[in-house]
C-alpha positions in Angstrom: 12.9 127.2 145.1 16.0 125.5 143.3 16.4 128.4 141.1 16.4 130.8 144.1 19.2 128.8 145.6 21.0 128.8 142.3 20.9 132.6 142.0 21.9 133.0 145.7 25.0 130.7 145.2 26.0 132.3 141.9 25.7 135.8 143.6 27.9 134.6 146.6 30.4 133.3 144.1 30.7 136.5 142.2 31.1 138.3 145.6 33.9 136.1 146.6 35.6 136.5 143.2 35.3 140.5 143.3 36.5 140.3 146.8 39.5 138.3 145.7 40.5 140.6 142.9 40.2 143.6 145.4 42.3 141.7 147.7 44.9 141.0 145.1 45.0 144.6 143.9 45.5 146.2 147.2 48.1 143.9 148.4 50.9 144.2 145.8 53.7 144.8 148.4 56.6 142.5 147.6 58.0 140.7 150.8 60.4 137.9 151.2 59.5 134.6 152.9 62.1 132.8 154.8 61.2 129.6 156.3 63.7 127.7 158.5 64.9 125.5 155.7 63.7 127.2 152.5 64.0 130.8 151.6 61.5 132.0 148.8 62.2 135.0 146.6 60.3 138.0 147.0 56.6 137.9 146.0 53.4 139.8 146.8 51.4 139.4 150.0 48.2 138.4 148.2 50.2 135.5 146.4 51.4 134.2 149.9 48.0 134.4 151.5 46.1 132.9 148.5 48.8 130.1 148.2 48.7 129.4 151.9 44.9 129.1 151.7 44.9 126.9 148.6 47.5 124.6 150.2 45.8 124.5 153.4 42.4 123.5 151.7 44.3 120.6 149.7 45.9 119.3 152.7 42.8 119.4 154.7 40.9 117.5 152.0 43.6 115.0 151.6 43.6 114.4 155.5 39.8 114.1 155.6 39.7 111.6 152.9 42.4 109.5 154.8 40.3 109.7 157.9 37.1 108.8 156.1 38.8 105.9 154.5 39.7 104.5 157.8 36.2 105.2 159.3 34.6 103.3 156.1 36.9 100.4 156.6 36.1 100.3 160.4 32.5 100.5 159.5 32.7 97.5 157.1 34.3 95.5 159.5 31.9 96.2 162.3 29.0 95.4 159.8 30.4 91.9 159.0 30.9 91.3 162.8 27.3 92.4 163.5 26.0 90.1 160.5 28.0 87.3 162.0 26.4 87.9 165.7 23.0 88.2 164.3 23.4 84.9 162.4 24.8 83.1 165.7 22.0 84.6 167.6 19.3 83.3 165.2 21.0 79.8 165.3 20.6 80.0 169.1 16.9 80.9 169.1 16.2 77.9 167.0 17.7 75.5 169.4 15.4 74.3 172.1 16.2 75.2 175.6 18.4 72.8 177.6 16.2 70.9 180.4 17.2 71.5 183.9 16.6 68.8 186.5 
């Protein structure tokens, strides 16, 4: 079953690669990109689209690693707090109940 999955993934990777080559060949028009503070020289549309895709992917990964790090730190803190509460509860369970009159 693993080899079927590997073949499928390989076929999808080849298809995406070929699609990228066709996209690059079809979009060779030169366009200027003028952002508010930065003016880039003329470059092909495919370079702009592919570059934006790559930059967005990298930024998304960086932000997700940052958020995952925060969540992991919070999880560690809550685990410590839970262990402390469980230890405290075990101490109370071992004590005899106070007598009421």
